[in-house]
C-alpha positions, 0 to 999 in steps of 0.5 A: 404352485406351492400348497399345503393342506391339513384336513379331517379326512373321511373315506368309505368304500365297497370293500369288506372291513379293513379294505383289501386295497390297503393290504394286498393292493386289490379290492374285496370284490374285484372293483373299487367304488367309494367316497372320499371327503375332506374338510380343511382345518389349515392350509394355503396355496400361493397366499390363498387361505384354504381353511374351511373349504370342503371337498367330496369325491365319488369314485368308481374303478372297474378293477383295482385303483392302480389299474386305472380307467376310473370315473370321478364326480367331484364337489367343492365347497368354498369361496371363489378363491378357494375353488380356483386354488383347489381345482388344480390341486385335485386334478394334479395340474399343481402336483403333490400327493395324494392327488397327483397319484389319484388323478392319474387313475381317472379317465372319466371326470364329472365336475368339479361342481361348486355346491354346498357340502354338509358335514355333521357329527352325532356321537362321534359318527360323521355324516357327509352330504351334498343335497340328495346327490351324496350321502355317507354316514360313518359308523363306529364299531361296538364291543359285542360284550360290553357295548362300548365303542371299539376303535381299531386303527390301521397304520400305513407307514408309507401311506400316501393318503393317510398313515393312521386311519380309524377303521369303521363301517357305514350305515349309509353310502349312496351316490347319484350324481351326474351319472355316477351312482353307487350304494354300499352301506355296511362296508369299510370306512376310515377316518383320519387327520391328514397333512398333504403338500406340494413338497410331497411329489410323486417324483420324490417317492 
């Protein structure tokens, strides 16, 4: 059950810029809908090398995330050993943050589906796709006076997903997969480098 992951993390949601969930615990419009994705740069679970594996999750909650009753559609891109290692992590069968908390908020789970995930980057703006089912393009801010790239950050000292997130927006945020649908361009986004492991447990928080 021991595992560890270092990854590039991507998040985009329907909240206004900055995302009220990380400030007051409640989303801008009363419900939360968004996409989180990560690409493993380094990691392992019981001897299985997880580097290169990718994950995308489209999630919807009728209220705040901590109130639960969420729907999740989950995609995993990796070899067979990586797939078998990641599923119990993402469903909290093998506990550890952040998925130990996130998994507990879902009552309707679609997948996991094992499909190719494409992550590309143009001018520092990533795009994540799963065929025609998920398409999210992150967009950095520009200084309105100089036109230069503007990179505000949010620092979350006790953040269980990330502690330092680059705030941006999106030019595209669309999900239409197995009955889970959403479309929220031009809202909030984060990019971060994360480190997660089975050593960080909910019981220890």
